[in-house]
N, C-alpha and C positions, 0 to 999 in steps of 0.2 A: 547587390542583394544583401540584407541585413539579415543577420541569424541572432536573434536574441536568445538568453538563455530561459530556460523550462521554468515557469512560476506555477506554483502548487500551494496546496494548503501548508507546507511546512515554510513558506515565506511570508513578508509581512513588507508593506510599501511605507517607506518612511520619506519624509519631507526631508531634502538635502540644502537647497538653496532658491531663490529665484533665479531661474534658468539666463533672465537678462544680466545677472552678476557673474557669469561665466564670459571669458574672453573666449572666441573660437581659436582653436589651435595651442590654447594654454591652458594647463592643469592646473586643478586645485585639490585639496586634501579636505575632506569631511569625516567626522568621526562619529559613525552611525551603529549603533547597536555594539558599541565596544570594539568595531573594526574601522580601521584606517583604509578609506577607500577614496581612490584617485578619481575624480571627476574630469572628464576630456570632451569639451564642447566640439563638435564637428561642423555645426552649421547655426541658425538661429533658433530653430526648435529643437534641436537633438542632441543628447551628449551621451558618450560611455561611461560606466563605470567597472573598475577594476580594483583588485587588491594594491593598496600603495606598497606594498612589499615588493622589492625586486626579486625575483624567485632563484637568481642567481648567487646574490649576496646577501639576502636578508636584509639590505637597507631599504629603509622607506622613503622612496624616492621616486615612485614610477610616476607621480603627477609632474616632474620636473622633466620627463621624459620628452624626444621628438615626436612630434605626431607626421603622419605621412601615409604613403600607399604603396603596396606592392600589387600590381594589376588591379583588380574592384577588390580588394582586401583593405579596409583603413586600418593602418598599425600606427603602434606605439614603440620606440627603441629607446631601451634604457640608457638614463643619462651617465652610467659608469661604466656599462663594457659595450654598450650598442648593440645588445642582445635585441632583436626584433620580435614581436607580438603581435597575432591577429587579435584587433579590438573585438571584433565578432565572437571570437571562440576561446581568445586566450592563449591558444596553441603557439609555441615557440617557432618561429620562420628561421632564424638562425641555427639554434640549437634544441631540436624537438625534444630533446630530455627535459626541456625545462616549459614552464606553462603558466598564466596568470590568471585567478580565478575573476571570470567576469560576473557582473551583476545585470538583472534586468533595468531599465530605466523607461521612464516615460514623464511627460509634462503633464501636469495638472492646474489649470488654474494660473498659469506662469511659471509654476512651479516645479522644479526638476525632484522627482520620486526616485528612489532606489529599492529595488527588491534585494532585501537581506534575509538570509534563514532566522528563523525564532530561536 
């Protein structure tokens, strides 16, 4: 089950890149509205978007994390200390005191769009 972040009038959809340019299981970073956002493709037509900043260290490395899963939850493990985060909610699974911000995503005419705060 996917749980997408709430999208409302305080967010706007910004084009990140063609979804076909992302490799499944491998992250890339996009600069959208002044934010470094990690884009993580999990299939041919869906990708997750999270802050690129590792919540534990502050380093902009989350796009280089290791994608996986815990049960039905898609996850990303930080490349630095291997903390694991739920890609649907951002909740820290290894250390609950840490969380990563998640952004809504959609694909329109083959382009991945990310919902970012205005």
